[in-house]
C-alpha positions in Angstrom: 103.9 122.1 125.6 105.3 118.8 126.9 107.1 116.4 124.6 107.0 112.7 125.7 109.9 111.4 123.7 110.1 108.2 125.7 106.6 107.3 124.4 107.5 107.7 120.7 107.3 104.5 118.7 108.9 103.4 115.4 108.5 100.3 113.3 110.4 99.3 110.1 109.7 96.6 107.5 111.3 95.3 104.3 110.2 93.2 101.4 112.8 92.7 98.8 114.0 96.1 97.6 111.1 97.9 99.3 111.0 99.5 102.7 108.2 100.8 104.9 108.4 102.7 108.2 105.8 104.0 110.6 106.4 106.4 113.5 104.2 107.6 116.3 105.5 110.9 117.6 104.6 114.4 118.5 104.8 117.2 116.0 106.1 120.7 116.5 103.0 121.7 118.4 103.0 118.6 120.7 100.2 116.9 119.0 100.4 113.1 118.2 100.9 112.1 114.6 101.6 108.9 112.7 104.2 109.4 110.0 104.4 106.7 107.4 107.2 106.4 104.8 107.7 103.9 102.0 109.6 103.4 98.8 112.6 101.5 97.3 115.4 100.9 99.7 118.0 102.2 97.2 116.1 105.3 96.3 117.0 108.7 97.8 113.5 109.8 98.2 110.3 107.9 98.8 106.8 108.9 99.7 105.3 109.8 103.0 102.0 110.5 104.7 101.3 112.2 108.0 98.1 111.3 109.9 97.1 113.5 112.9 95.8 111.6 115.9 93.4 112.7 118.6 95.4 110.9 121.3 98.3 108.7 121.9 96.0 105.7 122.2 94.5 106.4 118.8 98.1 106.6 117.4 98.9 103.2 118.9 95.8 101.7 117.2 96.9 103.1 113.8 100.4 101.8 114.3 99.0 98.4 115.2 96.8 98.3 112.1 99.7 99.3 109.9 101.8 96.5 111.5 99.1 94.0 110.8 98.8 95.1 107.2 102.5 95.0 106.5 102.6 91.4 107.8 99.6 90.4 105.6 101.5 91.8 102.6 104.6 89.8 103.3 106.9 92.5 104.8 109.4 91.4 107.5 110.4 93.6 110.4 113.9 95.1 110.0 
């Protein structure tokens, strides 16, 4: 198993009291996953969703799509 930590990506956005983050990283088994988290900035716990990817390139495509959607919904990078 070979972790490529230098390739991991993370993006964060805010819109008022809401936050959204998206990470492309490897899981415990070295497979690429996109982890999305969202909720209120002041809340201790929000929601999350982990999406397994077939490759790093697929993960980048998902990350790009999430970035585009956050922009369309009025979120600002933070």
